[in-house]
C-alpha positions in Angstrom: 49.7 -17.1 3.5 51.1 -13.7 5.3 49.1 -10.3 4.2 50.6 -7.1 4.1 48.6 -3.4 3.7 50.8 -2.2 0.4 50.9 0.6 -1.7 50.8 0.5 -5.5 52.3 3.2 -7.0 54.2 4.7 -9.8 56.8 7.4 -9.2 59.0 8.7 -10.1 62.5 9.6 -9.1 65.2 12.5 -8.1 62.0 14.4 -6.4 58.9 13.5 -8.4 56.8 12.2 -6.1 55.0 8.8 -6.1 51.9 7.4 -8.0 50.4 5.9 -5.5 47.2 3.9 -4.2 46.6 2.1 -0.7 45.1 -1.3 -1.4 45.0 -3.9 1.3 46.8 -7.1 -1.0 48.8 -10.5 -0.5 52.0 -10.6 -0.1 53.1 -13.8 -2.3 56.7 -15.4 -2.9 55.9 -17.0 -6.4 56.5 -20.0 -7.4 59.6 -18.9 -9.5 60.8 -17.7 -5.9 60.1 -21.0 -4.3 61.5 -22.9 -7.0 65.2 -21.0 -6.4 68.3 -23.4 -6.1 68.9 -23.4 -2.2 72.3 -22.3 -3.4 71.2 -19.1 -3.5 70.1 -18.8 -0.4 73.8 -20.7 1.3 75.0 -16.9 -0.5 73.8 -15.5 2.4 75.8 -16.7 5.0 78.3 -14.6 2.7 76.3 -11.5 4.1 77.1 -12.9 8.0 80.6 -13.2 7.3 81.4 -9.8 5.9 78.3 -8.4 8.3 80.9 -10.1 11.6 84.4 -8.8 10.0 83.4 -5.3 9.5 81.3 -5.0 13.3 85.0 -6.8 14.2 87.6 -5.3 12.4 86.2 -1.8 10.9 88.7 1.0 12.1 85.3 2.7 14.4 82.9 0.9 15.8 79.6 0.8 13.5 76.0 1.1 14.3 74.9 -2.3 13.4 70.9 -1.2 12.4 72.5 1.2 9.7 74.6 -1.2 8.0 71.5 -3.6 7.9 69.6 -0.9 6.3 72.0 0.1 4.1 72.9 -3.8 3.4 69.3 -3.5 2.3 69.0 -0.5 0.6 72.0 -1.7 -1.4 70.2 -4.8 -2.8 67.5 -2.8 -3.5 68.8 -0.1 -5.4 71.1 -2.3 -8.1 67.3 -3.3 -9.2 66.7 -0.2 -10.7 66.0 3.7 -9.8 63.2 3.5 -8.2 63.3 0.3 -6.2 64.6 1.5 -2.9 64.3 1.0 1.4 62.6 3.2 3.0 63.4 4.3 6.7 60.8 4.8 9.3 60.4 8.5 9.2 61.0 8.9 5.1 58.0 6.1 5.0 55.8 8.7 7.7 57.2 11.9 5.7 55.9 9.7 2.5 52.6 9.4 4.1 51.9 13.0 4.8 53.5 13.7 1.5 50.1 12.0 -0.3 47.4 12.3 2.4 48.5 16.3 1.7 47.6 17.3 5.3 48.8 17.5 8.1 49.0 19.4 12.1 51.1 22.3 11.2 51.0 25.8 11.0 49.8 27.0 7.7 53.4 28.6 6.2 55.2 28.1 3.0 58.9 28.5 3.7 62.4 28.8 2.4 65.9 29.0 3.9 67.4 32.3 3.7 71.2 32.7 5.1 70.2 30.4 7.4 67.2 31.8 8.7 63.1 30.0 8.2 61.6 32.6 5.1 58.4 32.9 4.8 57.7 32.3 1.2 53.5 33.3 2.1 51.3 32.0 4.6 48.2 30.3 3.5 44.8 31.8 3.8 42.7 30.7 6.7 45.3 28.8 8.4 46.4 29.1 12.0 49.6 31.4 10.6 47.3 33.5 8.2 45.5 34.5 11.4 48.1 35.0 13.8 49.8 37.8 11.3 52.4 36.2 10.0 53.1 37.4 6.9 55.5 36.8 3.7 59.1 37.9 3.7 58.9 37.3 8.0 62.0 35.7 9.3 61.8 33.4 11.8 64.9 32.6 14.4 63.7 31.0 16.9 61.5 27.6 17.1 59.9 27.3 20.6 63.1 29.1 22.1 65.1 26.9 19.9 67.6 29.1 17.3 66.5 27.7 14.0 70.8 29.1 13.0 73.0 25.8 12.6 68.8 23.4 12.1 68.1 22.5 7.7 64.6 23.5 6.6 63.6 19.7 7.2 64.4 20.2 10.7 62.6 23.6 10.8 60.0 22.0 9.1 59.1 19.3 11.6 59.5 21.4 14.5 56.5 23.5 13.6 54.3 20.4 12.8 52.7 18.8 15.4 49.5 17.4 17.3 46.1 19.7 16.8 45.5 22.0 19.4 48.7 22.2 20.6 50.4 25.3 20.5 54.5 27.0 19.3 56.1 30.5 20.0 57.7 31.8 17.0 60.4 34.7 17.3 59.8 36.7 13.6 62.6 39.1 12.4 60.4 41.4 9.9 61.3 44.4 7.7 60.5 47.6 9.8 59.9 46.2 13.3 62.9 47.2 15.6 63.0 44.4 17.3 62.1 40.4 16.7 59.7 39.8 18.3 57.1 36.5 19.4 53.9 35.1 17.8 51.9 32.4 19.6 50.3 29.9 17.5 48.3 26.9 17.0 48.2 24.5 15.4 45.8 22.8 12.9 45.2 20.9 10.2 46.6 22.4 7.3 46.1 20.8 4.0 48.2 21.2 0.8 47.1 22.8 -2.2 47.9 20.8 -4.7 45.4 22.9 -7.4 45.4 26.3 -7.9 43.7 28.3 -10.2 42.6 31.8 -12.2 40.5 33.1 -14.8 42.6 34.6 -17.7 39.9 36.4 -19.1 38.0 33.8 -21.2 40.1 30.9 -20.2 40.0 29.0 -16.9 43.8 28.2 -16.2 44.3 25.4 -13.4 47.6 24.2 -12.5 48.2 20.8 -10.4 51.4 20.9 -8.6 51.2 17.4 -7.3 48.2 14.5 -7.3 47.5 14.2 -3.6 44.0 13.4 -1.2 42.7 17.4 -2.3 43.1 17.4 -5.9 40.1 16.1 -6.6 38.1 18.2 -5.1 40.7 21.0 -5.6 40.2 20.6 -9.3 36.0 20.3 -9.3 35.8 23.4 -7.6 38.3 24.8 -9.4 35.9 24.2 -12.3 33.1 25.0 -10.9 34.1 29.1 -9.6 35.8 29.3 -13.2 32.2 28.3 -15.1 30.7 30.5 -12.7 33.0 33.7 -12.5 33.5 33.5 -16.3 29.7 32.2 -17.6 29.0 29.5 -19.5 28.1 31.4 -22.6 32.0 33.4 -22.3 33.9 30.5 -21.0 36.0 29.0 -24.0 38.2 26.4 -22.4 40.5 24.9 -19.8 43.9 24.9 -19.6 45.0 21.8 -17.3 48.8 23.1 -16.0 50.9 19.9 -15.3 54.8 20.8 -15.7 56.8 20.0 -13.5 54.4 18.2 -11.7 56.1 14.9 -9.9 52.9 12.8 -9.5 51.5 11.4 -6.7 48.3 9.1 -6.2 47.0 6.8 -8.3 43.3 7.3 -7.4 43.5 10.4 -7.6 44.8 10.5 -11.3 42.3 8.6 -12.6 39.4 10.8 -10.6 41.0 14.0 -12.5 40.8 11.9 -16.0 37.7 10.8 -15.0 36.6 14.7 -14.1 36.6 15.1 -18.3 36.3 12.1 -20.0 32.3 9.8 -20.0 33.4 6.3 -20.7 37.3 4.7 -21.7 39.9 2.7 -20.4 42.1 5.6 -18.4 45.4 3.1 -17.1 46.3 0.0 -16.6 48.6 -1.7 -15.4 50.5 -5.3 -15.8 53.0 -7.1 -13.4 55.1 -10.3 -14.9 51.8 -12.7 -14.2 49.0 -12.3 -16.2 46.5 -12.2 -13.8 47.8 -9.0 -11.9 46.8 -6.7 -14.6 44.7 -4.8 -13.7 42.3 -1.8 -15.8 40.7 1.8 -14.4 37.8 2.9 -16.1 36.0 6.3 -16.7 32.0 6.5 -15.1 29.3 9.1 -17.0 29.8 11.7 -16.5 32.4 15.3 -17.7 33.0 18.3 -15.4 33.0 20.3 -18.2 30.3 19.8 -19.8 32.5 19.2 -23.1 35.0 23.0 -23.2 38.0 22.5 -24.9 40.9 21.4 -22.7 44.7 21.9 -23.7 47.4 20.2 -21.0 50.7 21.4 -20.5 53.8 19.1 -19.9 57.1 19.6 -19.9 60.3 17.2 -18.8 59.1 18.3 -15.3 55.5 16.0 -15.9 56.2 13.2 -14.5 54.1 9.6 -13.2 50.8 10.5 -12.4 50.8 13.6 -14.5 51.9 10.7 -17.5 48.6 8.8 -17.0 46.6 12.2 -17.0 48.1 13.8 -20.3 48.4 10.3 -21.9 44.6 9.1 -20.7 43.5 12.5 -22.4 45.6 12.1 -25.4 44.3 8.8 -26.1 41.0 9.3 -26.4 41.0 12.8 -28.1 39.2 15.3 -25.0 42.7 17.4 -24.4 44.7 18.8 -26.5 48.8 17.9 -25.1 51.0 21.0 -25.4 54.6 21.6 -24.6 57.5 19.3 -24.9 58.3 15.6 -23.8 57.7 14.1 -20.3 59.4 12.2 -18.2 58.6 9.0 -19.3 57.8 7.1 -15.2 55.7 4.2 -16.9 56.7 1.4 -14.2 54.7 0.6 -11.0 56.5 0.2 -7.6 54.4 -1.1 -4.5 55.6 -0.4 -1.0 55.3 -2.7 1.7 55.4 -1.8 5.2 57.5 -3.2 7.6 56.0 -2.5 10.6 58.5 -0.2 13.1 61.3 -1.2 10.7 59.9 1.3 7.4 58.9 0.0 4.2 60.4 -1.0 1.3 59.5 0.0 -2.5 59.2 -2.3 -4.9 59.3 -2.1 -9.1 56.4 -4.8 -9.6 54.4 -3.7 -12.9 54.4 -1.1 -15.5 51.0 1.3 -16.6 50.0 1.5 -19.5 47.5 4.2 -21.8 44.2 3.8 -23.1 45.9 2.9 -26.3 47.9 0.3 -24.9 50.8 2.5 -24.1 53.8 1.9 -22.0 55.5 5.7 -22.1 58.7 3.9 -19.7 61.7 5.4 -21.1 59.9 7.1 -24.0 56.9 10.3 -21.9 54.2 11.3 -23.2 55.2 13.3 -26.3 53.6 16.8 -27.0 50.1 17.4 -30.0 51.8 20.2 -30.1 55.9 21.4 -29.2 56.4 24.4 -28.2 59.9 25.2 -26.4 59.9 27.8 -23.3 61.7 30.8 -24.1 64.8 30.6 -21.7 66.7 33.3 -20.2 70.4 34.1 -20.4 71.5 32.0 -17.9 69.5 29.1 -18.1 70.5 28.0 -21.6 71.4 24.9 -21.5 70.6 24.4 -17.9 67.1 23.9 -17.8 66.7 20.2 -19.5 65.6 17.2 -17.2 67.6 13.4 -18.4 64.4 11.5 -17.8 63.9 7.9 -17.0 65.6 7.2 -20.4 68.9 9.0 -18.9 68.6 7.1 -15.6 71.5 4.1 -14.6 69.9 1.0 -14.5 66.7 2.3 -15.5 63.8 -0.3 -16.8 64.2 -0.1 -20.7 61.4 0.6 -23.1 59.1 -1.7 -24.5 58.6 0.5 -27.9 60.7 0.0 -30.9 63.1 2.3 -31.7 65.4 4.5 -29.4 64.3 6.0 -25.8 64.1 9.4 -25.0 62.8 10.9 -22.4 62.7 14.2 -20.4 63.2 17.7 -22.2 63.1 21.1 -21.5 62.0 22.2 -17.7 61.9 25.9 -17.1 58.6 27.7 -16.1 58.9 31.5 -15.8 57.4 32.9 -12.4 55.9 35.8 -14.6 53.1 34.4 -17.0 53.7 36.9 -18.9 56.8 35.9 -20.1 55.7 31.9 -20.3 55.3 30.9 -24.1 53.4 27.8 -24.0 51.2 29.8 -21.4 50.4 32.3 -24.5 50.5 29.8 -27.5 47.8 28.2 -24.7 45.6 30.8 -24.8 45.9 31.8 -28.3 44.4 28.6 -29.7 41.8 28.3 -27.6 40.7 31.9 -28.4 41.2 31.1 -31.9 44.3 33.8 -32.4 46.0 31.0 -33.8 45.3 27.5 -35.5 46.7 24.6 -35.4 45.5 20.7 -36.9 46.1 19.5 -33.6 43.7 21.5 -31.6 40.9 20.9 -31.2 41.5 17.2 -31.3 39.6 14.4 -33.3 36.3 14.3 -32.1 34.4 11.8 -30.1 33.8 9.4 -33.1 37.0 9.4 -34.4 38.9 8.7 -31.2 42.4 6.7 -30.9 40.7 3.7 -28.5 37.6 2.0 -28.3 34.8 4.2 -26.0 
């Protein structure tokens, strides 16, 4: 039996990140696969025939490696929307995303008129210390013109080994001429958790689940409880809206931060011996303070694991709109220097044994967000149920997933946030908040 390092992942498609965990697991061929008729494998001759015909007769000389990669990807994508081939570069990019740290400058950027525009420098990073400001336009990177590069290409050039120098040419409003800034790369950690005090309520926004997430959450809770004071603190809002997912172990850790005991999530494969269960450990970081979780149509994968666990255990009230509905598990199998394949291998279930595949998490309190006129009718996600070839729901009833996925930049215009604040402060009353107490939990503890 060949042993391979595999990544277990539960991810949402179309920009949503995977729920990923690193594990050493054996790579088996099932008995059913072994028993497959030899005629099946003879059909591989057909692939060989077509491949040779394309190589010899296509109007232009094709690239053999690209043909094979496309064939592999076609085979995998025909299975479901989440199985696919990952090129070596795509695999490396995914590892950077889930690790949450890399050698770089420490700036959040976008593209404007073909140039890299600095949205904001991250505090205490090389770019911040070098004086890079929000609104700066980067025109050259190490003497190479940015115009003509994609944003990903420009970002790739700015990343690099720690303690190496890079020279960026900056165009700044108010400066007569562009000027060069030399920056020494350092380890940059992606901030997946941001927080602030809303007077007597702690607001914590989790944008993704990477290796830094639980530590960020713990730091947020510590600072909020210290700044507001336990005697004044009304509770916490955990904002998972438009959070596409991330690492499975971090989703479990974040759920565990609010739970004392009980199951958090389980995964079940084709064979019964592949079932895995993940349970909470004693200790609630918030000491039982009220919690409201915000979700919407862009909340997927790891976000749904957290929302489902806290909802089933009646530890938090889920507020917002129906989530994306990504309830399948993929295993990413590395292929050495040839990248990796992402293959659907299981489904995941909330503590009550419910699959959210193509159904999503239904909030305890449904609250629509007020939309600007230009976004009316355009801020909906189809969710998992809207993806062609998706795994069908195991639950009774019609499939329905996805919903409104708009979050205003201005908190004063955030209808869902305002409702959560009013509930925590007792300004508004709803039977779903606070949820039923521990003795009436929906699942055994």
